[in-house]
C-alpha positions as CSV (number, residue, x, y, z in Angstrom):
1,M,0.0,0.0,0.0
2,S,1.4,3.4,-0.9
3,L,0.7,6.9,0.2
4,D,0.9,7.8,-3.5
5,D,-2.1,5.6,-4.5
6,D,-5.1,6.9,-6.5
7,P,-6.5,10.0,-4.7
8,Q,-9.9,8.4,-4.8
9,D,-8.7,5.5,-2.7
10,P,-9.0,5.8,1.1
11,I,-5.8,7.3,2.7
12,P,-4.0,4.5,4.4
13,T,-3.7,4.8,8.2
14,D,-0.4,4.2,10.1
15,Y,-2.0,0.9,11.1
16,D,-2.7,0.0,7.5
17,I,0.9,0.7,6.5
18,A,2.3,-1.2,9.5
19,Q,0.1,-4.2,8.7
20,S,1.2,-4.3,5.1
21,T,4.9,-4.4,6.0
22,D,6.8,-7.6,6.0
23,M,8.9,-7.6,9.1
24,E,12.0,-9.6,9.7
25,P,12.5,-11.9,12.7
26,I,14.2,-9.8,15.3
27,W,17.1,-12.2,15.7
28,E,17.9,-12.1,12.0
29,L,17.6,-8.3,11.9
30,V,20.1,-7.6,14.6
31,E,22.6,-10.4,13.8
32,P,24.6,-8.2,11.3
33,W,24.7,-5.5,14.1
34,G,26.5,-7.8,16.6
35,L,23.8,-9.5,18.5
36,G,23.4,-13.3,18.5
37,L,20.5,-15.6,19.4
38,D,21.7,-16.0,23.1
39,D,22.0,-12.2,23.5
40,L,18.2,-11.7,23.3
41,Q,15.2,-12.3,25.6
42,Y,12.2,-12.8,23.2
43,F,8.7,-11.3,23.2
44,G,7.4,-13.0,20.1
45,E,9.0,-12.9,16.7
46,Y,9.6,-9.2,16.3
47,T,10.4,-7.8,19.8
48,A,13.3,-8.7,22.2
49,K,15.2,-7.3,25.1
50,V,18.9,-7.3,25.1
51,K,20.5,-9.2,28.0
52,H,22.9,-7.7,30.4
53,H,26.0,-9.7,29.2
54,A,25.3,-8.5,25.6
55,I,25.0,-4.9,26.8
56,D,28.4,-5.1,28.5
57,R,30.0,-6.4,25.3
58,L,28.4,-3.7,23.2
59,R,29.8,-1.1,25.6
60,E,33.2,-2.5,25.1
61,N,32.7,-2.3,21.3
62,A,31.7,1.3,21.6
63,E,35.0,2.2,23.2
64,N,36.8,1.3,20.0
65,K,34.3,3.1,17.6
66,E,33.5,6.5,16.5
67,E,30.3,7.7,18.2
68,N,28.2,10.2,16.4
69,L,25.3,11.3,18.5
70,V,22.4,13.2,16.8
71,L,19.6,14.7,19.0
72,V,16.2,15.4,17.5
73,T,14.2,18.1,19.3
74,G,11.6,20.6,18.2
75,M,10.2,24.1,18.3
76,T,7.3,24.6,20.7
77,P,4.7,22.2,19.4
78,T,1.0,22.4,18.9
79,P,-1.1,20.0,21.0
80,K,-1.1,17.6,18.0
81,G,2.7,17.3,17.9
82,E,4.9,18.2,15.0
83,G,6.6,14.9,14.2
84,K,9.8,14.5,16.3
85,T,9.4,10.8,16.5
86,V,8.6,10.6,12.8
87,T,11.7,12.6,12.1
88,T,13.9,10.5,14.4
89,V,12.8,7.3,12.8
90,G,12.9,8.7,9.3
91,L,16.4,10.2,9.8
92,G,17.7,6.9,11.1
93,Q,16.3,5.1,8.1
94,T,17.7,7.8,5.8
95,L,21.3,7.6,7.2
96,N,21.3,3.9,6.5
97,H,19.9,4.5,3.1
98,L,22.8,6.9,2.5
99,G,25.4,4.3,3.4
100,E,25.9,5.0,7.1
101,D,25.4,2.5,10.0
102,A,22.7,4.2,12.1
103,M,20.7,3.1,15.2
104,I,17.6,4.7,16.6
105,A,16.7,5.1,20.3
106,I,13.3,6.5,21.3
107,R,11.0,6.4,24.4
108,E,8.2,4.0,25.1
109,P,4.7,5.5,24.7
110,S,2.8,6.1,28.0
111,L,-0.9,5.0,27.9
112,G,-1.8,8.4,29.3
113,P,-1.0,10.4,26.1
114,V,-2.0,7.4,23.9
115,F,-5.5,7.5,25.2
116,G,-5.6,11.2,26.0
117,V,-4.7,13.5,23.1
118,K,-2.1,12.3,20.7
119,G,-3.0,8.6,20.1
120,G,-0.1,6.3,19.1
121,A,3.4,7.6,19.7
122,A,5.9,5.6,17.8
123,G,6.3,7.5,14.5
124,G,3.9,7.2,11.6
125,G,3.5,6.8,7.8
126,R,6.7,5.3,6.3
127,S,8.7,6.3,9.3
128,Q,7.4,4.2,12.2
129,V,8.7,1.5,14.5
130,L,7.0,-1.9,14.5
131,P,5.1,-3.8,15.7
132,M,3.2,-0.5,16.2
133,E,0.2,-1.6,18.1
134,D,2.3,-3.7,20.6
135,I,4.6,-0.8,21.3
136,N,1.7,1.5,22.1
137,L,-0.3,-1.1,24.1
138,H,1.6,-2.8,27.0
139,F,4.7,-3.7,24.9
140,T,7.1,-5.7,27.1
141,G,5.5,-4.6,30.3
142,D,8.1,-2.1,31.3
143,L,5.7,0.6,32.4
144,H,3.6,-1.8,34.3
145,A,6.7,-3.1,36.1
146,L,7.6,0.5,37.0
147,T,4.0,1.2,38.2
148,A,4.1,-1.9,40.4
149,A,7.6,-1.1,41.8
150,H,6.6,2.5,42.5
151,N,3.5,1.5,44.4
152,L,5.3,-1.2,46.3
153,I,7.4,1.7,47.8
154,A,4.2,3.5,48.7
155,A,2.7,0.5,50.3
156,M,5.8,-0.4,52.3
157,L,6.1,3.3,53.4
158,D,2.5,3.3,54.6
159,A,3.0,0.0,56.3
160,R,5.8,1.5,58.4
161,L,3.6,4.5,59.2
162,S,0.7,2.4,60.4
163,Q,2.7,-0.4,62.1
164,G,4.3,1.6,64.9
165,N,6.1,4.3,62.8
166,D,9.5,3.2,64.1
167,L,11.3,5.6,61.7
168,D,9.5,8.6,63.3
169,I,8.1,9.6,59.9
170,N,6.4,13.0,59.7
171,V,2.9,12.1,58.3
172,N,2.7,15.6,56.9
173,D,6.0,15.4,55.1
174,V,5.6,12.3,52.9
175,A,7.1,12.9,49.5
176,W,6.3,9.7,47.7
177,K,3.0,9.6,45.9
178,R,1.5,6.6,44.1
179,A,1.6,6.1,40.3
180,L,-0.7,5.1,37.5
181,D,0.0,4.9,33.8
182,M,-3.2,6.6,32.8
183,N,-4.4,10.2,32.8
184,D,-6.8,10.6,35.7
185,R,-7.3,14.1,37.1
186,A,-9.5,12.8,39.9
187,L,-6.4,11.1,41.5
188,R,-4.1,14.2,41.6
189,E,-5.0,14.8,45.2
190,T,-6.4,12.0,47.4
191,V,-6.7,11.0,51.1
192,V,-5.5,7.5,52.1
193,G,-5.8,5.6,55.3
194,L,-9.5,5.9,55.8
195,G,-11.7,3.2,57.2
196,G,-10.7,3.1,60.8
197,E,-7.8,1.5,62.5
198,S,-7.5,-1.3,60.0
199,G,-7.2,1.3,57.1
200,G,-3.9,2.6,58.1
201,T,-2.8,6.2,58.9
202,P,-5.0,8.9,57.3
203,R,-3.0,11.4,55.4
204,E,-3.1,13.4,52.2
205,D,-1.7,11.6,49.1
206,G,-2.0,11.6,45.3
207,F,-1.0,10.0,42.1
208,K,1.6,10.8,39.4
209,L,1.6,9.5,35.9
210,T,4.2,6.6,35.8
211,A,6.1,8.4,33.1
212,A,6.4,11.4,35.4
213,S,7.7,9.4,38.4
214,E,11.2,9.5,39.8
215,L,11.5,5.8,39.4
216,M,11.1,6.2,35.6
217,A,13.9,8.8,35.6
218,V,16.1,6.4,37.7
219,L,15.6,3.5,35.3
220,C,16.5,5.7,32.4
221,L,19.7,7.1,34.0
222,A,21.0,3.8,35.5
223,S,24.0,2.3,33.8
224,D,23.3,-1.3,34.9
225,L,21.4,-3.4,37.4
226,E,23.9,-2.7,40.2
227,D,23.7,1.1,39.5
228,L,19.9,0.8,39.4
229,K,19.8,-0.8,42.8
230,E,22.0,1.9,44.3
231,R,20.0,4.7,42.8
232,I,16.7,3.2,44.1
233,S,18.2,2.8,47.6
234,R,18.8,6.6,47.9
235,I,15.4,7.8,46.7
236,I,13.8,10.0,49.4
237,V,10.3,9.0,50.2
238,A,9.6,11.1,53.3
239,Y,11.1,13.1,56.1
240,G,11.3,12.4,59.8
241,E,10.0,14.6,62.6
242,D,13.6,15.9,63.0
243,G,13.8,16.7,59.3
244,E,16.1,13.8,58.4
245,T,15.5,12.0,55.1
246,I,13.7,8.7,54.9
247,T,14.9,6.7,51.9
248,V,13.8,3.6,50.1
249,D,16.6,1.8,51.8
250,D,15.3,2.9,55.2
251,I,12.0,1.2,54.6
252,E,13.8,-1.9,53.4
253,A,12.3,-1.7,49.9
254,T,15.5,-1.6,47.8
255,G,15.8,-5.3,47.1
256,P,12.2,-6.1,46.1
257,V,11.8,-2.9,44.0
258,T,14.9,-3.7,42.1
259,M,13.7,-7.2,41.7
260,L,10.5,-6.0,40.0
261,L,12.7,-4.0,37.5
262,R,15.1,-6.8,36.7
263,D,13.8,-7.1,33.2
264,A,12.5,-3.6,32.7
265,I,16.0,-2.2,32.7
266,K,16.9,-4.4,29.7
267,P,16.4,-2.2,26.6
268,N,13.8,-3.3,24.0
269,V,14.9,-3.7,20.4
270,V,12.4,-3.6,17.5
271,Q,12.6,-2.5,13.8
272,T,11.5,0.3,11.6
273,I,9.4,-0.1,8.5
274,E,12.7,-0.2,6.4
275,G,14.5,-2.6,8.8
276,T,16.6,-0.2,10.8
277,P,17.1,-1.6,14.4
278,A,15.5,0.7,17.0
279,F,15.7,0.7,20.8
280,V,12.4,1.7,22.4
281,H,13.0,1.9,26.1
282,G,11.9,4.1,29.0
283,G,9.6,7.1,28.8
284,P,10.3,10.0,31.2
285,F,8.3,13.1,30.5
286,A,10.3,16.2,29.5
287,N,8.0,18.6,31.3
288,I,8.5,16.8,34.6
289,A,11.7,14.7,34.2
290,H,14.6,14.7,31.7
291,G,12.5,13.5,28.7
292,T,14.8,11.0,26.9
293,N,15.1,7.2,26.5
294,S,17.4,5.2,28.7
295,L,21.2,5.7,28.8
296,I,21.6,1.9,28.8
297,A,19.9,1.8,25.4
298,D,22.1,4.7,24.1
299,K,25.3,2.9,25.3
300,A,24.3,-0.3,23.6
301,A,23.4,1.5,20.4
302,F,26.9,3.0,20.3
303,G,28.3,-0.5,20.1
304,M,26.1,-1.4,17.2
305,G,26.2,1.5,14.8
306,D,28.3,4.6,13.9
307,Y,25.4,7.0,14.3
308,L,22.8,7.1,17.1
309,V,19.7,9.2,16.4
310,T,17.7,9.9,19.6
311,E,15.0,12.4,20.6
312,A,14.1,14.6,23.5
313,G,10.5,15.3,24.4
314,F,8.5,18.4,23.7
315,G,10.3,21.6,22.6
316,S,14.0,22.2,22.9
317,D,13.4,24.5,25.9
318,L,12.5,21.3,27.9
319,G,13.8,18.1,26.3
320,A,17.0,19.4,24.6
321,E,18.0,21.7,27.5
322,K,17.7,18.7,29.9
323,F,19.5,16.4,27.4
324,M,22.5,18.7,27.3
325,N,22.6,19.7,31.0
326,I,21.5,16.5,32.6
327,V,21.7,13.4,30.3
328,C,25.0,14.3,28.6
329,R,26.5,15.3,31.9
330,L,25.5,12.2,33.8
331,G,26.0,9.9,30.8
332,D,29.3,11.4,29.7
333,M,28.1,12.0,26.1
334,T,28.6,14.8,23.6
335,P,26.1,15.5,20.9
336,N,27.5,16.0,17.4
337,A,24.4,17.6,15.8
338,V,20.9,18.7,16.8
339,V,18.0,18.5,14.4
340,L,15.2,21.0,15.3
341,V,11.9,19.8,14.0
342,S,9.5,22.6,12.8
343,S,6.3,22.7,10.8
344,V,4.3,25.2,8.9
345,R,1.4,24.4,11.3
346,A,3.5,25.1,14.4
347,L,4.8,28.4,13.0
348,Q,1.2,29.5,12.2
349,Y,0.1,28.4,15.7
350,H,2.6,30.8,17.2
351,G,1.9,33.5,14.6
352,L,-1.8,33.7,15.4
353,D,-2.4,36.1,18.3
354,Q,-5.2,34.2,20.1
355,W,-5.7,31.5,22.7
356,P,-7.0,28.9,22.5
357,V,-6.0,28.4,18.8
358,D,-8.7,27.2,16.4
359,F,-7.0,24.7,14.1
360,D,-9.4,25.5,11.3
361,E,-8.1,29.1,11.4
362,I,-4.5,27.8,11.4
363,D,-5.2,26.0,8.1
364,E,-6.4,29.2,6.5
365,S,-3.8,31.6,8.0
366,G,-1.2,31.5,5.2
367,V,2.3,32.9,4.9
368,D,1.7,35.9,7.1
369,A,1.1,33.7,10.1
370,V,4.1,31.6,9.3
371,E,6.3,34.6,9.3
372,A,4.8,35.9,12.5
373,G,5.7,32.6,14.1
374,F,9.4,32.8,13.2
375,E,10.2,34.3,16.5
376,N,9.5,31.0,18.2
377,L,11.7,29.1,15.8
378,D,14.4,31.7,16.0
379,K,14.5,31.5,19.8
380,H,14.9,27.7,19.7
381,V,17.7,27.9,17.2
382,S,19.6,30.6,19.2
383,N,19.2,28.5,22.4
384,L,20.6,25.4,20.9
385,Q,23.6,27.3,19.5
386,K,24.5,28.3,23.0
387,F,25.6,24.7,23.6
388,G,28.2,24.8,20.8
389,V,26.5,22.1,18.7
390,P,25.6,22.5,15.0
391,V,21.9,22.9,14.3
392,V,19.9,21.5,11.4
393,V,16.3,22.6,10.9
394,A,13.9,19.9,9.6
395,L,10.7,21.3,8.1
396,N,8.3,18.4,8.6
397,R,6.0,18.6,5.5
398,F,2.3,18.2,6.0
399,P,-0.1,17.5,3.0
400,D,-1.8,20.9,3.2
401,D,1.4,22.9,3.3
402,T,1.6,25.2,0.3
403,E,4.8,25.7,-1.7
404,E,4.8,29.4,-0.8
405,E,4.6,28.5,3.0
406,V,7.4,25.9,2.7
407,Q,9.7,28.2,0.8
408,A,9.2,31.0,3.3
409,V,10.6,28.8,6.0
410,L,13.5,27.5,4.0
411,D,14.5,31.0,2.9
412,H,14.2,32.3,6.5
413,C,16.5,29.6,7.9
414,E,19.1,29.9,5.1
415,E,19.2,33.6,4.6
416,D,18.2,35.1,8.0
417,L,19.4,32.5,10.5
418,G,22.3,31.0,8.5
419,V,21.5,27.5,9.5
420,R,21.2,24.3,7.6
421,V,17.6,23.5,6.7
422,A,15.8,20.7,4.8
423,E,12.2,19.9,3.9
424,S,11.5,16.5,5.3
425,E,9.0,14.1,3.7
426,V,9.9,11.0,5.7
427,F,6.3,10.4,6.8
428,E,5.1,10.0,3.2
429,K,8.3,8.7,1.5
430,G,10.4,7.1,4.2
431,S,14.2,7.4,3.7
432,E,13.8,8.8,0.2
433,G,11.9,11.7,1.6
434,G,14.8,12.5,4.0
435,E,17.8,12.5,1.8
436,D,18.4,16.3,1.9
437,L,18.0,16.2,5.7
438,G,20.3,13.2,6.0
439,N,23.0,14.8,4.0
440,H,22.8,18.0,6.0
441,V,23.1,16.0,9.2
442,I,26.1,14.1,8.0
443,D,27.8,17.4,7.0
444,A,27.0,18.9,10.4
445,V,28.4,15.9,12.2
446,E,31.6,15.9,10.2
447,E,32.1,19.6,10.8
448,S,31.3,19.5,14.5
449,D,34.0,19.9,17.2
450,E,33.2,18.1,20.4
451,D,35.5,20.5,22.3
452,E,33.1,23.3,21.5
453,F,30.2,21.6,23.4
454,E,29.5,23.2,26.7
455,Y,26.9,23.0,29.4
456,L,24.7,26.0,30.1
457,Y,25.8,26.2,33.8
458,D,28.3,24.8,36.2
459,E,26.8,22.1,38.4
460,E,28.7,23.6,41.3
461,A,26.8,26.9,40.9
462,P,24.2,27.9,43.6
463,I,20.8,26.4,43.1
464,K,19.1,29.7,42.5
465,E,21.7,30.7,40.0
466,K,21.2,27.5,38.0
467,I,17.4,28.0,38.0
468,E,17.8,31.7,36.9
469,T,20.2,30.7,34.2
470,V,17.8,28.3,32.5
471,A,14.9,30.8,33.0
472,T,16.7,33.8,31.4
473,E,19.0,32.1,28.9
474,I,16.5,29.4,27.6
475,Y,13.0,30.6,28.4
476,G,13.6,34.3,27.9
477,A,12.3,35.4,31.3
478,D,13.5,38.6,32.9
479,G,14.0,36.8,36.2
480,V,12.6,34.3,38.6
481,K,10.0,34.7,41.4
482,F,10.2,32.1,44.1
483,T,6.8,31.7,45.7
484,G,5.3,29.6,48.5
485,G,8.0,27.6,50.2
486,A,10.4,27.5,47.3
487,L,13.1,29.4,49.0
488,D,12.8,27.2,52.1
489,D,13.0,24.2,49.8
490,I,16.3,25.5,48.3
491,D,17.7,25.9,51.8
492,R,16.7,22.3,52.6
493,M,18.3,21.1,49.4
494,Q,21.5,22.8,50.3
495,D,21.4,21.4,53.8
496,L,20.9,17.9,52.4
497,G,23.9,18.3,50.0
498,F,22.0,18.6,46.7
499,D,23.5,22.0,45.8
500,D,26.0,20.4,43.3
501,V,23.6,18.5,41.0
502,P,21.8,19.6,37.8
503,V,18.4,21.2,37.9
504,C,15.5,19.6,36.1
505,M,12.9,22.3,35.4
506,S,9.3,21.3,35.4
507,K,7.2,23.6,33.2
508,T,4.4,23.7,30.6
509,F,5.4,22.5,27.2
510,H,2.9,24.8,25.4
511,S,5.0,28.0,25.8
512,F,8.5,29.2,26.4
513,S,7.0,30.9,29.5
514,D,5.1,29.3,32.4
515,D,1.8,30.5,30.9
516,A,0.5,28.1,28.3
517,S,-1.5,30.9,26.6
518,K,1.7,32.9,25.6
519,K,2.9,32.0,22.2
520,G,5.9,33.0,20.1
521,A,8.8,34.1,22.3
522,P,7.3,36.0,25.2
523,E,9.2,38.9,26.8
524,G,8.7,41.0,29.9
525,W,7.8,38.2,32.3
526,E,9.1,36.3,35.4
527,L,9.2,32.6,35.8
528,E,7.4,31.5,39.0
529,I,8.9,28.6,40.9
530,S,6.6,27.2,43.6
531,E,8.5,24.1,44.8
532,V,12.0,22.6,44.7
533,Y,12.5,19.0,45.6
534,P,15.1,16.3,45.3
535,S,15.2,13.4,42.8
536,A,18.0,11.8,44.7
537,G,17.9,8.5,42.8
538,A,18.0,10.2,39.4
539,G,20.8,12.6,40.5
540,F,19.1,16.0,40.1
541,I,16.7,18.3,41.8
542,V,13.4,19.4,40.3
543,A,12.2,23.0,40.2
544,L,8.4,23.1,39.8
545,T,6.7,26.0,38.1
546,A,3.2,27.0,39.4
547,D,1.2,25.3,36.6
548,A,3.1,22.0,36.1
549,L,1.0,18.8,36.5
550,T,2.5,15.4,37.3
551,M,-0.9,13.8,36.7
552,P,-2.6,15.0,33.5
553,G,-6.3,14.7,32.8
554,L,-8.2,13.4,29.8
555,P,-9.6,16.0,27.4
556,Q,-13.4,16.5,26.8
557,R,-13.2,13.9,24.0
558,P,-10.2,11.6,24.7
559,A,-8.4,10.0,21.8
560,A,-9.6,6.7,23.3
561,A,-13.2,7.5,22.3
562,D,-12.2,7.1,18.6
563,M,-10.4,3.7,19.1
564,D,-11.9,0.3,18.6
565,I,-11.1,-3.3,17.9
566,D,-13.1,-5.8,15.7
567,E,-13.8,-9.5,16.2
568,D,-10.6,-10.4,14.2
569,G,-8.4,-8.2,16.5
570,N,-7.9,-5.4,14.0
571,I,-7.4,-2.1,15.7
572,S,-8.7,1.2,14.5
573,G,-8.1,4.8,15.7
574,L,-4.9,4.2,17.6
575,F,-2.8,5.9,15.0
């Protein structure tokens, strides 16, 4: 089935395209890339996990190879997304098509966004990872394992509270919420322990989305099972009456929690439509955590190919900033090029001076709105250049884009910004639609100088300074306003010894600012920080803005309402 079929024929869905693709058994696909039959733990014919001994061998291989790391990020997206995963998958396929050896590493979809707004989240068209429906629905059970492990910590903590409280836990200073991999706004704030003496200790509680949990961040930053266990042990779950930290190790949960994640830490390997191996592993949100797939997958990928194409969630102000300042720092990696995904639709979204935006009006807004939206694109480009990494703009082409609109973007990037830019048609044409983009990326990598890469801030800088640096240099704020108990939180972080770790900013992804209604590149505003807390296992502290949510809710009409399955098991509406 082709996207170029007769216009009168029904347009094939991602599911149609996926089902018409002949996949290769996973053990045959990865054999030329250095993985044998005994290196894999199988989940059917087309999905496998890579065993620990094989990962160790791949890491050794990587030490003797050139590592070219390409990060795919984006301008501030519309709620529909602008195609970062499509671009990541398509670029990986294209690099192989151009004669390079490229691997792909992306995150696992969370059921929250899948059933909430966006639907499936593993690429699309001719640039998707397969088996698409499995990846979006349960996959190898990693997110379920994380949910169970997270809630085991919560249960063991409440057991200590209700069974004598020998650790002298302050019931009003419990930091560990429960987790669920489904959007459910009714669970943001809850009360537990009701039902009398047998119900435990009554206290305020709540739920986080599993992808927004510290345990997810820990899994994705751990180097191996031993490191995972050590990171889990130091997670802070509560504070005592004297202010001392209560950790997972203190409640004797380290061993059983790590046991539940024994298989989840093994990266999953699948394939793209064109047969490029792809790691799909982990799924931390970029508006809450660091927003990239697991380091263990990245390190394995470096031992298999010469290029690794990976992505960071949401716009570059969130995902890419955290990738540079947190992931590269903790993972000892240096990016060789950054691909910034843009679209005519996103530019028009930022060019229309209204909120909420009517997507019908976007479609009719034309070149004027595109040009008005350049300020958002320009800010993302200038931000990324501050890290000393070459930037390539990928204009993800949509069917309704006019030639005039597309040319306006290409001309602006080349003539006004002086950056490499390419129209990308990998959704419709696969690797053949990404040749210009792929060649630009290869040129950028070859011209890059790893010595020019630099972090935005010194991790030894004071906490307030690190927060203010990101706010002013990346978001464009005039300054930072610390509200509520945020300043007291910072004092506590310093007392606990967390003043020399990176800062993970938790902010809306709809805007550079902390106000989702402000489009473009807002000026004349202050970032509001309401809370600062440790993510001790992950190795960073989190600065929470006033509007950030760790448990999203479903929209008025969830994407799930348009999904179905027939008696033969065929799925519709997922992608």
